[in-house]
Each structure stands twice: as structure tokens, then as C-alpha cells.
C-alpha positions as CSV (number, residue, x, y, z in Angstrom):
1,M,32.5,-29.4,-44.4
2,K,29.2,-27.6,-45.0
3,R,27.0,-30.7,-43.8
4,D,29.4,-30.9,-40.5
5,S,28.9,-27.2,-39.5
6,T,25.4,-27.6,-40.1
7,A,25.0,-30.6,-38.0
8,L,27.1,-28.9,-35.1
9,R,25.1,-25.7,-35.5
10,R,21.9,-27.3,-35.1
11,L,23.4,-29.7,-32.2
12,H,24.0,-26.4,-30.2
13,F,20.8,-25.0,-31.1
14,V,18.9,-28.3,-29.7
15,N,21.1,-28.3,-26.8
16,A,20.0,-25.0,-26.0
17,L,16.4,-25.3,-27.1
18,F,15.8,-28.3,-25.0
19,A,17.9,-27.8,-22.0
20,Q,15.1,-28.2,-19.7
21,A,14.8,-31.7,-21.0
22,T,18.5,-32.8,-21.3
23,G,19.9,-31.0,-18.6
24,R,22.5,-29.7,-21.1
25,D,23.7,-33.2,-22.0
26,L,25.2,-33.2,-25.3
27,Y,24.5,-36.7,-25.9
28,L,20.8,-36.5,-25.3
29,A,20.7,-33.2,-27.5
30,E,22.4,-35.3,-30.2
31,Q,19.7,-37.7,-29.8
32,I,17.1,-35.1,-30.5
33,R,18.7,-33.7,-33.3
34,A,19.3,-37.0,-35.0
35,A,15.7,-37.8,-34.5
36,I,14.7,-34.4,-36.0
37,A,16.8,-34.6,-38.8
38,L,15.7,-38.3,-39.6
39,S,11.9,-37.1,-39.6
40,V,13.0,-33.9,-41.9
41,T,14.5,-36.7,-44.4
42,E,11.4,-38.7,-44.4
43,L,9.2,-35.8,-44.9
44,Q,11.2,-34.7,-47.9
45,A,11.2,-38.2,-49.3
46,R,7.4,-38.5,-49.0
47,A,7.1,-35.3,-50.6
48,V,9.3,-36.3,-53.5
49,A,7.3,-39.8,-53.7
50,A,4.1,-37.6,-53.9
51,G,5.2,-35.8,-56.9
52,A,5.7,-32.3,-54.6
53,A,8.7,-30.2,-54.2
54,P,10.6,-31.4,-51.1
55,P,10.4,-28.5,-48.5
56,D,13.5,-26.7,-47.4
57,E,15.7,-28.6,-45.1
58,E,16.1,-25.7,-42.7
59,T,12.7,-24.5,-42.7
60,A,11.5,-28.2,-42.2
61,F,14.1,-28.5,-39.5
62,N,13.1,-25.4,-37.6
63,A,9.4,-26.4,-38.1
64,A,9.8,-29.8,-36.3
65,A,12.1,-28.7,-33.6
66,A,9.3,-26.2,-32.8
67,E,6.6,-28.6,-32.8
68,L,8.7,-30.7,-30.4
69,L,9.4,-28.1,-28.1
70,A,5.6,-27.0,-27.9
71,R,4.8,-30.6,-27.0
72,L,7.5,-30.4,-24.3
73,F,6.0,-27.5,-22.8
74,A,2.5,-28.5,-23.1
75,R,3.4,-31.0,-20.4
76,H,4.3,-28.2,-18.0
77,P,1.3,-26.0,-17.3
78,R,3.6,-23.7,-15.2
79,H,5.8,-22.8,-18.3
80,G,4.2,-20.8,-21.0
81,F,5.3,-21.3,-24.6
82,Y,4.8,-19.1,-27.8
83,H,6.2,-19.7,-31.1
84,W,5.9,-17.2,-33.9
85,D,7.2,-18.0,-37.4
86,A,8.2,-15.1,-39.1
87,A,7.9,-16.7,-42.5
88,L,4.3,-17.4,-42.5
89,T,3.4,-14.3,-44.6
90,L,5.2,-11.7,-46.8
91,A,3.9,-9.0,-44.3
92,S,5.2,-10.9,-41.2
93,P,8.7,-9.5,-41.0
94,T,7.4,-5.8,-41.3
95,P,7.6,-3.8,-38.1
96,L,4.2,-3.4,-37.8
97,F,3.2,-7.1,-38.2
98,T,6.3,-8.0,-36.0
99,R,5.1,-5.8,-33.2
100,A,1.6,-7.2,-33.3
101,E,2.7,-10.9,-33.2
102,I,5.0,-10.2,-30.5
103,M,2.6,-8.3,-28.6
104,T,0.0,-11.4,-29.0
105,G,2.8,-14.0,-27.7
106,L,3.7,-11.6,-24.8
107,R,0.0,-11.4,-23.9
108,R,-0.3,-15.3,-23.8
109,L,2.7,-15.7,-21.8
110,A,1.7,-13.0,-19.2
111,G,0.3,-15.3,-16.4
112,Y,3.5,-17.5,-16.4
113,R,6.3,-17.0,-14.0
114,E,8.6,-18.8,-16.5
115,A,8.0,-18.6,-20.4
116,T,9.8,-19.2,-23.8
117,L,9.1,-17.0,-26.7
118,L,10.6,-18.7,-29.8
119,V,11.0,-16.7,-33.0
120,T,11.8,-18.8,-36.2
121,N,12.7,-18.0,-39.9
122,L,13.0,-13.9,-38.9
123,R,16.2,-13.9,-40.9
124,R,15.2,-16.0,-43.7
125,A,12.1,-13.7,-44.2
126,L,14.2,-10.5,-44.1
127,V,17.5,-12.1,-45.9
128,P,15.9,-14.5,-48.1
129,P,18.4,-17.8,-49.1
130,G,19.8,-17.2,-52.6
131,R,19.6,-13.2,-52.1
132,R,22.1,-10.8,-51.5
133,A,22.3,-9.7,-47.9
134,T,22.5,-6.1,-48.5
135,A,23.0,-3.5,-46.1
136,R,19.5,-2.5,-45.9
137,R,18.3,-6.0,-45.5
138,Q,20.9,-6.8,-42.8
139,R,19.8,-3.5,-41.3
140,D,16.1,-4.6,-41.3
141,Y,17.1,-7.6,-39.6
142,E,18.9,-5.9,-37.1
143,E,16.1,-3.5,-36.2
144,A,13.8,-6.5,-36.3
145,L,15.9,-8.1,-33.3
146,A,16.2,-4.8,-31.3
147,L,12.3,-4.4,-31.6
148,I,11.4,-7.8,-30.4
149,R,14.1,-7.7,-27.5
150,D,12.8,-4.0,-26.5
151,L,9.3,-5.3,-26.3
152,A,10.0,-8.3,-24.5
153,A,11.9,-6.4,-21.9
154,A,9.4,-3.7,-21.7
155,R,6.3,-5.7,-21.5
156,T,7.4,-8.7,-19.4
157,A,6.9,-8.5,-15.8
158,A,10.2,-8.4,-13.4
159,S,9.2,-11.4,-11.6
160,T,8.7,-13.4,-15.1
161,E,11.6,-15.3,-16.4
162,L,11.4,-15.1,-20.3
163,H,13.5,-17.2,-22.4
164,L,13.5,-15.3,-25.8
165,L,14.9,-17.7,-28.6
166,F,15.5,-16.8,-32.1
167,L,16.0,-19.6,-34.8
């Protein structure tokens, strides 16, 4: 059951993330999801063969999807793209560093009429897997989401279509 719900959640995520490329066609989105899942499986197998610990499946899937999306938008010079992985450092999900990273991203996207700001692993950074989702951690996560949304709304020109995605 968990496996099916994870695949379905990822399918919806890929369908939304790659809508520009797939035209919201679920069949094409499933092909992309399956390809990303296969590359993650191969990455984990290579890590095990090399004697290293395999990367977390969810983190590896998100990273592979973000990299593929960056490649897609690199082909479209009129569409800006910025990706922030909140789990890169321990300090990343704090309000000060969150604000700094989002402001950096919004500055890079300022010259585009259409842009995508992708934030990955924010929940994972603030509510780590295997740890209890305490009221404080949940509140910190909600506050971080609100901060990012507010910054994007306040610092984006009205003529810009900004796609704000959280993964």
C-alpha cells in the first residue's frame, strides 16, 4: 500500500512539475516518473556496490527531478528557473537563511516574465524523517512556507508569472 501511494504521489508531483513538457498528460508524466525512479534505483545499487550507504530514496528522487527540470528550463531562455534545496546545510531552514536563499532566487528570476522557483526538502529539513513531528517543528515548517510565499508575493513584479513549487 505504501509503495502504491508513494508512486501515485510522485506521479501527481511529476505531472504538475513537468506540465509544460507533458501538457498534463498522465501517460507522459508516468513515463518521466518511471525513468526517474529507475535512475534512483540504479544510483542506490551503485552506492551499495561501491560499499557506501545508499542515498535516501525520497531525497534522491527529488534531486533527480529537480535536475531534470533544470535541464528542461535551460532550453527555454524566456523561462527562469531557480532551485533551493533546504536540506543542504543545518542552517538552511532557519528563517534568516531561508530569507537569504529565497531573495537570491527571486533576484535571479527578476528579469523573466515567467519563472519557476522550486524549493525542495524544506519539510524534511524542519521535520526530519524518523523524528516526531512536534507542534513546534510543524509550526516552524508552516512559518517557513508562509515566509517564502510572502517574500515571493512581495518581491515579484505583477507582470511576472511565478510558479512557486514545494517538494
